[in-house]
C-alpha positions in Angstrom: 64.5 177.9 -87.3 62.7 177.0 -84.0 62.6 173.5 -83.3 59.7 171.5 -83.8 57.8 169.4 -81.1 57.0 165.6 -81.8 53.2 166.2 -81.4 53.6 169.4 -83.9 55.4 167.1 -86.6 52.8 164.4 -85.8 50.0 167.0 -86.8 51.7 168.5 -89.7 52.2 164.7 -91.1 48.5 164.0 -90.6 47.6 167.2 -92.3 49.3 166.5 -95.1 48.4 163.2 -95.3 45.0 162.9 -93.9 46.0 160.0 -91.9 45.8 159.3 -88.1 49.7 159.0 -87.1 50.2 159.1 -83.5 53.1 160.3 -81.6 54.2 156.9 -80.1 54.5 156.0 -83.8 57.4 158.7 -84.4 58.9 158.1 -80.9 58.9 154.2 -81.8 60.7 155.1 -85.4 63.3 157.6 -83.9 64.6 154.7 -80.7 64.4 152.1 -83.7 66.1 154.0 -86.9 68.3 156.6 -85.0 68.5 155.4 -81.4 66.9 158.7 -80.0 64.4 158.9 -77.1 62.0 161.0 -77.3 58.8 162.2 -75.5 55.8 163.8 -76.8 56.6 167.2 -76.1 60.3 166.8 -77.1 62.1 169.3 -79.5 63.2 167.5 -82.7 66.4 168.6 -84.8 66.4 169.4 -88.5 67.6 166.2 -89.5 65.2 164.2 -87.1 62.1 166.0 -88.8 63.6 165.2 -92.2 64.0 161.6 -91.5 60.6 161.3 -90.0 59.1 163.2 -93.3 60.8 160.6 -95.6 59.5 157.5 -93.2 56.0 158.3 -92.9 54.7 160.7 -95.9 55.9 158.1 -98.8 53.6 155.2 -96.9 50.8 157.9 -96.7 47.5 157.7 -98.4 47.7 161.1 -99.8 50.9 162.6 -100.0 52.0 166.2 -100.2 53.8 165.6 -103.5 50.5 164.6 -105.8 48.5 167.5 -106.1 44.2 166.2 -105.8 43.8 165.0 -109.2 41.2 162.6 -110.6 40.4 159.9 -108.5 38.5 158.3 -111.2 39.9 157.1 -114.7 37.4 155.9 -117.2 37.9 155.1 -121.1 36.7 158.0 -122.3 38.7 159.8 -120.2 41.9 158.1 -121.4 40.8 159.1 -124.9 40.8 162.7 -123.9 44.1 162.7 -122.5 45.2 160.7 -125.8 44.2 163.6 -128.1 45.9 165.8 -125.8 49.1 163.7 -125.8 48.7 164.2 -129.3 50.0 167.6 -129.9 53.3 166.7 -128.5 53.9 163.8 -130.6 54.3 163.4 -134.3 51.2 162.0 -135.9 53.2 158.9 -137.2 53.6 158.3 -133.7 50.2 158.9 -132.3 48.5 155.4 -131.4 52.1 154.1 -130.4 53.4 154.4 -126.9 56.9 155.8 -127.0 59.8 154.1 -124.7 59.5 156.0 -121.0 63.1 156.7 -119.4 62.0 154.9 -116.5 60.4 151.3 -116.2 57.1 151.4 -118.0 53.8 150.1 -115.7 52.2 147.1 -117.1 49.7 147.7 -119.2 46.1 148.3 -118.4 47.4 148.3 -114.5 45.8 150.4 -112.2 47.4 152.7 -110.1 46.5 152.3 -106.5 44.6 155.4 -105.3 47.0 157.5 -103.1 49.8 156.0 -104.7 53.0 158.5 -105.0 54.3 159.6 -108.1 58.1 159.6 -108.1 58.5 161.1 -111.5 61.7 162.9 -112.1 61.9 166.5 -113.3 61.8 167.4 -116.8 64.9 168.7 -119.0 64.3 172.3 -119.8 63.0 173.3 -122.8 60.8 169.8 -123.4 57.5 171.0 -122.2 54.2 170.0 -124.2 53.2 172.5 -126.7 49.8 171.5 -126.0 48.0 173.5 -123.3 45.6 171.9 -121.3 42.2 173.7 -121.5 40.3 174.8 -118.3 37.5 173.1 -117.3 35.8 171.5 -114.1 37.2 169.2 -112.3 35.6 166.2 -110.4 34.0 167.3 -107.1 36.3 166.6 -104.0 39.7 167.4 -105.7 41.6 170.8 -105.4 43.6 172.6 -107.8 47.1 172.2 -107.3 47.6 175.6 -106.3 45.2 175.0 -103.4 46.9 171.8 -102.5 49.8 173.7 -102.2 48.3 176.2 -100.0 47.1 173.8 -97.7 50.7 172.8 -97.3 50.8 170.1 -100.3 54.1 170.3 -102.4 53.9 170.7 -106.2 54.0 167.6 -108.4 57.5 167.1 -109.9 57.8 166.7 -113.7 57.5 163.3 -115.7 60.2 162.2 -117.6 59.0 163.0 -121.5 56.7 159.7 -122.9 56.5 158.0 -119.7 53.5 159.9 -119.0 49.9 158.7 -119.7 48.2 162.0 -119.4 49.3 165.5 -120.6 51.8 167.2 -118.9 51.3 170.5 -116.8 53.9 172.9 -116.2 54.3 174.0 -112.8 53.7 177.6 -113.4 50.3 177.2 -115.3 48.1 175.3 -113.3 44.8 175.4 -113.9 42.1 177.2 -111.8 38.7 175.9 -112.4 36.1 175.0 -110.4 35.3 171.8 -108.6 33.2 169.5 -110.7 30.6 167.1 -109.3 31.6 164.2 -107.1 32.5 160.9 -109.1 30.2 157.9 -108.8 30.8 155.2 -105.9 33.2 152.7 -106.5 35.2 153.8 -109.3 39.1 153.7 -108.5 41.0 157.0 -108.7 44.2 157.4 -110.7 43.0 154.9 -113.0 45.7 153.1 -115.2 45.4 154.3 -118.7 43.5 151.7 -121.2 45.1 150.3 -124.4 43.0 148.5 -127.4 44.1 144.9 -128.4 46.1 146.5 -131.5 48.4 148.6 -128.9 47.1 152.0 -130.0 45.5 154.5 -127.5 41.9 155.5 -127.4 43.2 159.0 -128.8 43.5 158.1 -132.2 39.5 157.4 -132.4 38.1 161.2 -132.9 35.0 160.4 -133.7 32.9 161.3 -130.6 29.7 163.1 -130.2 29.4 166.7 -129.2 28.8 167.7 -126.0 28.7 163.9 -125.0 28.8 163.6 -120.7 28.7 160.8 -118.5 27.8 160.4 -114.9 30.6 161.9 -112.9 32.7 162.5 -116.1 33.8 165.6 -118.0 33.3 165.8 -121.8 36.7 165.8 -123.9 38.9 168.2 -124.6 38.5 168.4 -128.3 34.2 167.8 -128.0 33.6 170.7 -125.7 31.7 173.6 -127.2 32.8 177.3 -127.3 36.6 175.9 -127.2 39.0 177.3 -129.5 41.6 175.5 -130.7 44.6 175.9 -133.3 46.9 173.7 -135.4 50.7 174.2 -134.8 53.2 174.4 -137.5 52.9 170.8 -137.8 49.0 170.3 -138.0 48.7 169.1 -134.9 45.9 170.7 -132.7 46.7 173.1 -130.1 44.6 174.8 -127.4 44.0 178.2 -127.4 44.1 180.4 -124.6 42.3 178.8 -121.7 41.7 181.7 -119.9 39.1 182.5 -122.6 37.1 179.0 -122.8 33.8 178.2 -121.7 32.3 175.9 -119.5 31.0 172.8 -121.8 27.6 171.6 -121.4 27.0 168.2 -119.7 24.7 165.5 -120.5 24.6 162.2 -119.6 22.9 160.9 -122.1 25.7 162.1 -125.2 28.1 158.9 -124.1 25.6 156.2 -123.9 27.1 154.1 -126.8 30.8 154.9 -125.9 30.8 152.0 -123.5 30.5 149.6 -126.5 34.0 150.6 -127.8 36.2 149.8 -124.7 37.3 146.3 -123.3 36.1 145.6 -120.0 37.9 147.4 -117.3 37.6 146.9 -113.5 36.6 150.1 -112.5 34.3 149.9 -110.0 34.9 146.5 -108.4 35.8 148.0 -104.8 32.4 148.1 -102.8 31.2 151.4 -100.6 33.9 150.3 -97.9 36.8 151.3 -99.8 36.7 154.8 -99.0 37.7 154.9 -95.3 35.1 157.4 -94.2 32.4 155.4 -95.8 33.5 152.3 -93.9 34.0 154.4 -90.6 30.4 155.5 -91.1 28.7 152.2 -91.8 30.7 151.1 -88.9 29.0 153.1 -86.8 25.6 152.6 -88.5 26.1 148.9 -87.4 26.8 149.6 -84.2 23.9 152.4 -83.5 21.9 149.5 -85.1 23.0 146.8 -82.5 22.4 149.0 -79.9 18.8 149.5 -80.9 18.1 146.0 -81.7 19.4 145.1 -78.2 17.8 147.8 -76.4 14.5 146.5 -78.0 15.2 143.0 -76.9 16.1 144.1 -73.3 12.8 145.8 -73.7 10.9 142.8 -74.5 12.3 140.7 -71.7 11.3 143.2 -69.2 8.0 143.5 -70.5 7.8 139.7 -70.3 8.8 139.5 -67.0 6.7 142.6 -65.4 3.4 141.0 -64.5 0.4 142.9 -66.2 -1.9 145.1 -63.9 -4.0 142.8 -62.0 -1.9 139.4 -62.5 -1.6 137.4 -59.7 2.1 136.6 -58.8 2.6 133.4 -56.9 5.0 134.1 -54.1 8.4 132.0 -54.4 8.7 129.8 -51.2 11.3 131.0 -48.6 14.2 129.4 -48.1 15.2 128.6 -44.6 18.8 129.5 -44.3 20.4 126.7 -41.8 23.5 127.7 -40.0 26.3 125.5 -40.6 28.7 125.2 -37.8 32.2 125.1 -39.6 34.8 123.1 -38.3 38.7 123.5 -39.0 42.0 121.4 -38.2 44.8 123.6 -37.3 48.5 122.7 -36.0 50.2 123.4 -33.1 51.8 126.8 -34.2 51.0 128.6 -37.6 50.7 132.0 -39.2 48.1 134.6 -39.4 48.1 133.8 -43.2 47.7 130.0 -42.4 45.0 130.8 -40.2 43.0 133.3 -42.6 43.4 130.6 -45.5 41.9 127.9 -43.2 39.1 130.3 -42.3 38.7 131.3 -45.9 38.8 135.2 -45.5 41.4 137.4 -46.3 44.4 138.2 -44.5 43.9 142.0 -44.4 40.9 141.6 -42.8 41.7 139.2 -40.3 44.4 141.8 -39.2 42.2 144.7 -39.3 40.0 142.9 -37.0 42.8 142.3 -34.7 44.2 146.0 -35.0 40.7 147.1 -34.0 40.8 144.9 -30.8 44.1 146.3 -30.3 46.2 143.8 -31.3 49.2 144.6 -33.8 49.9 141.7 -35.9 51.6 140.7 -39.3 50.7 138.7 -41.8 53.5 136.2 -41.3 53.5 136.3 -37.4 53.3 133.1 -35.6 50.4 132.4 -33.2 49.5 129.2 -30.9 46.6 127.2 -31.4 44.8 128.6 -28.3 45.1 132.3 -29.8 44.1 130.9 -32.9 41.2 129.4 -31.4 39.8 132.7 -29.6 39.7 134.3 -33.2 37.9 131.5 -35.0 35.3 131.8 -32.2 34.4 135.0 -33.1 33.9 134.0 -36.4 31.7 131.2 -35.5 34.4 128.8 -36.6 35.3 125.5 -34.1 39.4 124.5 -34.3 40.6 121.3 -33.9 44.3 120.6 -32.7 45.9 118.6 -35.7 47.1 115.2 -34.5 51.1 114.7 -35.9 51.8 110.9 -36.3 55.4 110.4 -35.3 56.7 108.4 -38.4 60.0 107.5 -36.6 57.6 106.2 -33.7 55.3 104.1 -35.9 58.6 102.5 -37.1 60.0 101.8 -33.8 56.8 100.5 -32.3 57.0 97.1 -30.9 55.0 94.2 -31.1 53.6 92.1 -28.0 56.1 88.9 -28.1 54.5 85.5 -27.4 55.3 84.2 -24.1 55.9 80.9 -25.4 58.7 82.1 -27.4 60.7 83.8 -24.8 63.9 82.5 -23.2 66.0 83.1 -20.6 68.5 86.0 -21.2 71.3 87.5 -19.1 71.0 90.5 -16.7 72.3 93.8 -18.1 73.9 95.5 -15.1 74.9 99.1 -15.2 77.5 100.7 -12.3 76.2 104.2 -11.1 77.9 106.8 -8.7 79.7 109.8 -7.8 83.0 110.4 -9.2 86.4 108.7 -7.8 83.8 106.4 -5.7 85.5 102.9 -7.6 83.1 102.3 -9.7 85.9 101.3 -12.8 88.2 100.1 -9.9 85.0 97.9 -9.0 84.1 96.7 -12.6 88.0 96.0 -13.0 88.1 93.6 -9.9 85.0 91.9 -11.4 86.4 91.8 -15.0 89.9 91.1 -13.7 91.3 93.3 -15.8 92.8 96.8 -15.5 91.4 99.4 -17.5 91.3 102.4 -15.2 95.1 103.2 -16.1 94.0 104.1 -19.4 91.6 106.8 -18.1 92.9 110.3 -17.9 92.8 111.4 -14.3 91.2 108.3 -13.2 87.7 109.1 -14.7 86.0 107.1 -17.2 85.1 109.0 -20.5 83.1 107.1 -22.6 80.9 103.9 -21.8 82.1 100.4 -21.9 80.0 97.3 -22.1 81.7 94.0 -20.7 80.3 90.5 -20.1 81.4 88.4 -17.5 81.0 84.8 -16.5 80.0 83.3 -13.0 78.8 79.8 -12.2 77.8 79.0 -15.7 75.9 82.3 -16.1 76.6 85.4 -17.9 76.4 88.9 -16.5 76.6 92.3 -19.0 77.9 94.9 -17.3 77.7 98.9 -18.6 80.2 101.2 -17.3 78.8 104.9 -17.3 80.9 107.5 -16.5 80.4 109.2 -12.7 80.7 113.2 -13.8 77.4 114.9 -13.8 78.4 116.3 -17.2 77.3 112.4 -18.6 73.6 113.0 -17.1 72.5 111.9 -20.9 74.8 109.0 -20.9 73.9 107.5 -17.7 70.0 108.2 -18.1 70.5 105.8 -21.5 72.3 103.4 -19.6 69.8 103.5 -17.2 67.1 102.7 -19.9 69.1 99.9 -21.2 69.7 98.1 -18.0 68.0 95.7 -15.8 69.9 96.2 -12.5 71.5 99.2 -10.9 74.6 98.9 -9.1 75.0 102.3 -7.1 78.6 102.3 -5.7 79.1 104.7 -2.6 82.4 105.2 -0.9 82.4 104.3 2.8 84.4 107.3 3.6 82.5 110.0 1.4 79.0 109.1 1.8 76.1 110.4 -0.2 77.4 113.0 -2.9 75.3 115.1 -5.1 76.1 112.5 -8.4 74.9 109.6 -6.1 71.6 111.2 -6.0 71.3 111.7 -9.3 72.0 108.3 -10.0 69.1 107.1 -7.8 66.6 109.3 -9.5 67.5 108.2 -12.6 67.5 104.4 -11.5 64.5 104.9 -10.1 62.7 107.0 -13.2 64.2 103.5 -15.2 62.2 101.3 -13.0 65.6 99.1 -12.5 66.3 97.1 -9.3 69.3 98.9 -6.9 72.1 97.3 -5.6 74.0 99.3 -3.4 77.8 98.5 -2.9 79.7 100.5 -0.2 83.0 100.3 -1.7 86.5 101.1 -0.3 85.7 99.6 2.8 89.4 98.5 3.4 90.1 102.6 4.2 90.3 103.4 8.1 87.8 106.2 8.0 85.3 103.7 6.4 81.7 104.0 8.0 79.2 101.6 6.7 76.3 102.4 8.6 76.8 106.2 8.1 75.9 105.3 4.6 72.9 103.5 5.2 71.7 106.3 7.5 72.4 108.6 4.8 70.4 106.5 2.1 67.4 106.0 4.3 66.8 109.9 3.2 66.4 108.4 -0.6 63.9 105.5 0.2 66.9 103.0 -0.1 66.4 100.9 3.3 68.8 97.9 4.0 67.1 94.5 4.2 68.5 94.6 7.9 67.0 97.6 8.7 63.7 96.4 7.6 63.8 97.3 3.9 64.3 95.8 0.3 67.4 97.2 -0.9 70.1 95.1 -1.1 73.2 96.4 0.6 76.8 94.7 -0.3 79.7 96.0 1.3 83.0 95.5 -1.2 86.6 96.4 -1.4 87.9 96.8 -5.1 91.6 96.4 -4.1 91.0 93.4 -1.9 88.1 92.1 -4.2 86.1 91.6 -0.8 83.0 91.1 -1.2 82.9 90.8 -4.8 81.5 87.0 -4.9 78.5 88.4 -2.6 78.1 91.2 -4.8 78.1 88.9 -8.0 75.5 86.3 -6.4 73.0 89.2 -5.6 72.9 90.1 -8.8 72.0 86.8 -10.5 69.4 86.3 -7.3 67.7 89.5 -8.7 67.8 88.8 -12.1 66.4 85.6 -11.3 63.3 87.2 -9.2 62.9 89.6 -12.2 62.4 86.7 -14.5 64.2 88.7 -17.6 63.3 86.8 -20.9 63.8 87.8 -24.6 62.9 86.1 -28.0 65.9 85.3 -30.1 64.3 84.2 -33.1 63.1 87.4 -34.1 64.7 90.4 -36.4 67.3 91.7 -33.8 66.5 95.2 -31.9 68.7 97.2 -29.4 70.4 100.5 -28.2 73.9 102.3 -29.2 76.0 102.4 -26.5 78.8 104.3 -27.8 79.6 105.2 -31.5 83.0 106.5 -32.9 84.9 107.5 -36.3 87.7 104.8 -36.6 90.7 106.2 -39.0 91.0 102.1 -40.1 87.5 100.9 -39.9 85.5 103.8 -40.1 82.2 104.4 -38.2 82.0 101.8 -35.4 79.1 101.6 -33.0 79.1 99.4 -29.9 75.2 98.1 -29.4 73.5 96.2 -27.2 71.0 93.6 -29.0 68.1 93.7 -26.7 65.8 91.6 -28.6 66.3 88.9 -31.5 69.9 87.8 -32.9 71.9 90.0 -35.1 74.2 88.4 -37.7 76.6 89.3 -39.9 75.6 90.2 -43.2 72.3 91.9 -41.4 71.0 94.9 -42.9 70.2 97.3 -39.9 69.2 101.0 -39.5 70.6 103.2 -36.7 68.9 106.3 -36.8 70.0 108.7 -39.4 72.5 106.1 -40.4 71.9 102.9 -41.9 74.2 99.9 -43.5 75.1 96.2 -43.3 77.0 94.4 -40.6 80.3 93.3 -42.1 81.8 92.4 -38.9 81.1 91.9 -35.5 83.6 92.2 -32.3 82.7 91.2 -28.7 84.1 92.7 -25.7 87.2 90.7 -25.7 88.2 91.4 -29.1 87.3 88.1 -31.1 85.3 88.2 -34.0 81.7 86.5 -33.8 79.2 86.2 -36.4 76.1 86.4 -34.1 74.9 88.2 -31.0 71.8 87.0 -28.9 69.9 89.3 -26.2 71.7 91.4 -23.9 75.1 90.4 -25.6 77.3 93.8 -26.3 78.8 93.9 -29.7 80.8 96.5 -31.6 79.6 96.6 -35.7 81.0 97.7 -38.8 79.5 98.6 -42.0 77.4 101.7 -41.3 77.4 105.1 -43.7 78.0 107.3 -40.9 78.4 107.4 -37.3 75.1 107.3 -35.1 73.8 109.1 -32.2 74.2 107.6 -28.5 71.3 106.0 -27.5 69.4 105.4 -30.7 67.4 102.4 -31.3 68.8 100.0 -34.0 67.0 98.0 -36.1 67.6 95.2 -37.9 65.7 95.0 -41.5 65.1 92.4 -44.2 66.3 94.4 -46.9 68.7 97.5 -47.7 66.0 99.6 -48.9 63.8 99.4 -46.1 66.8 100.3 -43.6 67.2 102.9 -46.3 63.7 104.5 -45.8 63.8 104.2 -42.1 67.0 106.4 -42.1 65.4 108.9 -44.1 62.2 108.9 -42.2 64.3 110.0 -39.5 66.3 112.4 -41.1 63.3 114.1 -42.4 62.1 114.3 -38.8 65.0 115.7 -37.6 65.2 118.6 -40.0 61.6 119.4 -38.6 62.5 119.2 -34.8 65.4 121.4 -35.7 63.2 123.9 -37.9 60.7 123.9 -34.9 63.5 124.4 -32.0 65.0 127.0 -34.4 61.6 129.2 -34.7 61.2 128.4 -31.0 64.2 130.1 -30.2 63.6 133.0 -32.4 60.4 133.5 -30.8 61.9 134.0 -27.7 61.7 137.3 -26.1 64.2 137.4 -24.1 67.5 135.5 -25.2 67.9 136.4 -29.0 66.6 140.0 -28.7 68.9 141.0 -25.9 71.5 139.6 -28.1 71.0 141.8 -31.0 70.2 144.4 -28.9 73.7 144.4 -27.2 72.3 143.5 -23.8 73.6 140.1 -24.0 76.9 138.3 -25.7 77.6 134.9 -27.3 80.1 132.7 -26.5 80.2 130.2 -30.3 81.8 126.8 -29.3 82.6 123.7 -31.7 83.3 120.6 -29.9 85.1 117.8 -31.6 85.9 114.6 -29.2 87.2 111.0 -29.8 83.8 109.5 -29.4 80.2 110.8 -29.6 79.5 110.3 -25.8 82.1 112.7 -24.8 80.6 115.4 -27.2 77.3 115.0 -25.7 78.6 115.3 -22.5 80.7 118.2 -23.3 77.8 120.2 -25.0 75.3 119.6 -21.9 78.4 120.7 -19.7 79.4 124.1 -21.3 75.5 124.9 -22.1 74.8 124.9 -18.5 77.6 127.6 -18.3 74.9 130.3 -19.7 73.6 133.0 -17.5 71.5 136.3 -18.2 74.6 138.2 -19.9 76.5 135.7 -21.8 74.8 132.7 -23.5 77.0 129.5 -24.7 76.2 128.3 -28.1 77.6 125.0 -29.6 77.8 125.7 -33.0 79.2 122.0 -34.2 79.7 119.1 -32.4 81.8 115.9 -34.1 83.8 112.8 -33.8 87.1 113.0 -34.9 90.5 115.1 -35.6 90.0 118.9 -35.8 90.4 119.7 -39.5 90.3 122.7 -42.0 86.6 122.8 -42.0 86.0 123.1 -38.4 88.8 126.1 -38.2 87.2 128.0 -41.5 83.7 127.5 -39.6 85.3 129.0 -36.1 86.2 131.6 -38.2 83.2 132.7 -40.0 81.3 132.2 -36.7 84.0 133.9 -34.1 83.9 130.4 -32.3 86.2 128.6 -30.0 87.3 125.4 -30.6 87.4 122.4 -28.0 89.2 119.3 -28.4 88.6 116.2 -26.2 91.1 113.7 -26.8 91.8 114.9 -30.3 94.6 117.0 -32.3 94.1 119.1 -34.7 95.7 118.0 -38.3 98.5 120.1 -40.0 96.4 121.8 -42.3 94.2 122.9 -39.3 96.8 124.2 -37.5 98.1 126.4 -40.3 94.3 127.6 -41.0 94.3 128.3 -37.5 97.0 130.1 -37.3 96.2 132.5 -40.1 93.0 132.9 -39.1 93.5 133.6 -35.4 91.3 131.0 -33.7 91.7 129.7 -30.8 92.1 125.6 -30.2 91.7 124.6 -26.5 92.9 121.3 -26.2 91.9 118.8 -23.2 91.9 115.6 -21.7 90.2 116.1 -18.6 86.5 118.0 -18.6 87.2 119.8 -15.6 89.9 121.7 -17.2 87.9 122.8 -20.0 85.1 123.7 -18.0 87.1 126.1 -16.0 88.7 127.6 -19.3 85.2 128.1 -20.8 84.2 130.0 -17.4 87.0 132.2 -17.8 86.4 133.0 -21.2 82.7 134.2 -20.5 84.1 136.3 -17.6 86.0 138.1 -20.6 82.5 138.7 -22.1 80.7 139.6 -19.0 80.6 143.7 -18.9 82.1 144.9 -16.1 80.7 145.9 -12.7 81.0 149.6 -11.4 80.8 150.6 -7.6 80.5 154.3 -7.1 82.6 155.8 -4.4 82.3 159.4 -3.1 85.5 160.9 -2.9 84.7 164.7 -1.3 82.3 167.4 -0.6 82.3 171.0 -1.3 80.0 174.3 -0.8 79.5 177.0 -2.9 80.3 180.3 -1.6 80.7 182.6 -4.3 79.2 182.7 -8.1 80.9 184.6 -11.4 79.6 185.1 -15.1 82.2 184.2 -17.5 81.6 185.0 -21.1 81.9 181.8 -23.2 82.2 179.8 -20.4 78.9 180.1 -18.1 78.5 180.5 -14.5 81.8 179.7 -12.2 81.7 178.5 -8.9 83.8 179.5 -6.3 83.9 176.4 -3.7 85.1 175.4 -0.6 86.7 171.8 -0.1 84.9 170.6 2.8 86.5 166.8 3.1 88.4 164.7 0.5 89.2 165.6 -2.4 87.9 167.0 -5.6 89.3 165.1 -9.0 89.5 166.7 -12.5 86.5 164.7 -14.8 84.8 163.4 -11.8 80.6 162.8 -11.5 79.0 165.1 -9.4 75.5 166.0 -7.2 74.4 168.6 -6.3 72.0 169.5 -3.5 69.7 172.7 -2.7 67.8 172.7 0.7 68.9 168.8 1.2 67.5 167.6 -2.3 69.4 166.4 -5.2 68.9 169.4 -7.6 71.5 168.3 -10.6 73.6 165.1 -11.3 76.3 165.5 -13.9 80.1 165.6 -14.5 82.5 168.4 -13.8 84.2 170.0 -17.0 86.4 172.2 -15.2 88.6 172.5 -11.9 90.4 175.8 -11.6 92.6 177.3 -8.6 92.9 181.0 -9.4 94.0 181.0 -13.0 95.3 177.7 -13.3 94.2 174.3 -14.2 94.4 171.6 -12.0 94.1 167.6 -11.7 92.8 167.9 -7.8 92.1 169.9 -4.9 91.9 168.7 -1.3 90.3 169.6 1.9 90.1 173.3 3.2 91.5 174.8 0.0 89.3 177.1 -2.4 88.7 176.3 -6.2 86.5 177.3 -8.8 84.1 174.7 -10.4 82.4 174.5 -14.1 79.7 171.9 -14.5 78.8 170.1 -17.5 75.9 171.7 -19.1 74.7 173.5 -16.0 74.8 177.0 -15.1 72.0 177.3 -12.4 74.7 177.4 -9.5 73.5 179.6 -6.3 75.5 180.1 -3.2 75.2 177.5 -0.5 74.8 175.0 -2.8 76.1 171.3 -1.3 78.3 169.8 -4.2 79.2 165.8 -3.6 82.1 164.7 -5.9 82.2 160.5 -6.5 84.0 158.3 -9.1 82.9 154.7 -10.5 85.6 152.2 -10.1 85.2 148.5 -11.2 85.0 146.0 -9.0 86.6 142.5 -10.2 83.8 139.3 -11.1 
């Protein structure tokens, strides 16, 4: 059996039930019930076809099981049906309803139009005795034979006693002509009607002859020219149906019959109960609405259209004023943001730029100047967005009232070159030895001390002398009033000395030159004065205004004179501050102490800081739990120009940050959050700027440049920053140094994990890794370098960078040869018979072939033979056979130059 497709089954079902089932309904049923996905043209198996038919055909309005029978059942027809059924029952049981084998329908209940009669088969031998006479059927209904011919299935037999009309045999179906159409509004297949007494209307045999109703056929027993006979029990039975003639139909014969029946809801439904009539009425209404709409439009047009000769008053012409549009743009924005500001689509803007020869994307960033040029073409003026720095607004100082100002101690910064004796000089002033604690004799981080001279206090800041601590020295210069420039009498002016002079002048502080080490035999004070004149530092005895004091830290010679000069300079500067206000100052040093937590060394510049005050320091905030002075004593307050250590911050602040004393902890927290947000924005901006550089990162990704990732851990924050700046200076065109993380404290496991994932080297400065970090580093193969002096760290990083540099090769010519004969060899190509003129030929070397003193080819030597043997090299004065890689155009008298590439150490 040929398989049926989905759309074929759909057409078949629609023909049988006169429905409008679609293929997607069948597909949905198969997917939900059977779990099978089919398409419009998929083939169906027999069981699938059967399942679809069982699902859709019973729910249709017209089924294949029910042949087309009367759709209209009236009381008169029920009487006729009762007379027919009377022949199949004894007389004493006529008018009484027999018990059906199935559940009986309630009396008077109408069968819905299109309802399926699921009757069971009649047992053999229980056919009705009376035969249904032939007659005309109502128009619109076909005989069961015709129905079967069109694909309808025959009606199954009804159990005896359960029918309300005569039973028909499957092989004896009437073939009468179609009758006239039934009256509109009558419901098809109406249920039989019973009287109040329970008897059927078939018991009433007194019917007028030839009575006809509109659209109804006459009863079987009252038709003229019909012959019938009685069976053995006296019941009426129809004669041969084929000999029966058509009865006359007169509508007036039954006009008195309606008075004898109960009222039935026969024609309650209106004309729209029929689907075709309803569709027709909807179409008529739609056409009517369209016609009305068309008429209204014509009326409106006729009103607007002026009549012939009618004067039309001209409308005043509105002048379109050109408005100059002004937009505000940030420093950097994307093409999409610019298009949104200009109220145009991004595609339009990209297309315009493309036509101008600029290929851009929707998310490409452009500068304000580029955006301004684009906007001018659209007659739009751009204004640069003014960003308000929230942190700067919070840190903005108010003008002080001179009446509230009092004298404060001067803050002195000691600056100079490495090993010129800065710390030794400060040690001589403080009468304490701190130099021995420094590794290599170099100060590693800032210290702040106060000394008292003649009843007056002086605050000293000792800054590192190495150039790596440039940022810290710059902060120290900004925080100080007087700078002492220490210059060794035997060394003179050095690079760091010049840098210290520049920082002091930039900060606008007064410079006092202390010429140290005058006790050495090689000391030359006059040479130092001569060298400093080049930097506009002229001694007073030479006609200048710079104070020069020769001192010796070891013999303490000139120390008292230096202190007097400091006090004299401070008095001339008139240093004052208001102690009766909220404290404000700078962070000189910060570290994370294991026992005390975050510790910050601060210098109070204005106001007075008390224990218990709320302070905000950059991204850190907290309440001052304790204050310790430079001698290790706990104090309760710190006046202007006083350095103290404070405890109580929630995190380690950055060196050089400004601290503010606030009235509440909430205010301090808000300042810290504003600082954090600004730092994030700055970080994002810096990242975008780095990613937008065409040089560094594009070359790194392309493989033309390499990266050296570093993680720096130190004991104090100042050392971290110093190490960062030193190592970042080592970046060159081929290798980029990146410090991916820097922090204070011991090297922990998280540092090792970060180094492992980013392929970084950990550099520890005065710190050690803990046990977990050591084990993890051994497992992850992470390199940890520990240092106590910064010079060693810089040298090791330079060596690591050299390992990342690509080797440099140099060309070395090893010999020359002349082609004297050529040979052809299958599978090899052209072989050149050469004579080595000088040097030697090495297998695998590079060659240059010259013809007529011009470079003709450059490539590699593929094969070197002497006679039939492969050889490694051929010396001068010998002949050999040469085969060149991917080159066969060899001719006699060609000159060949042989060379190799040797690596040059960097």
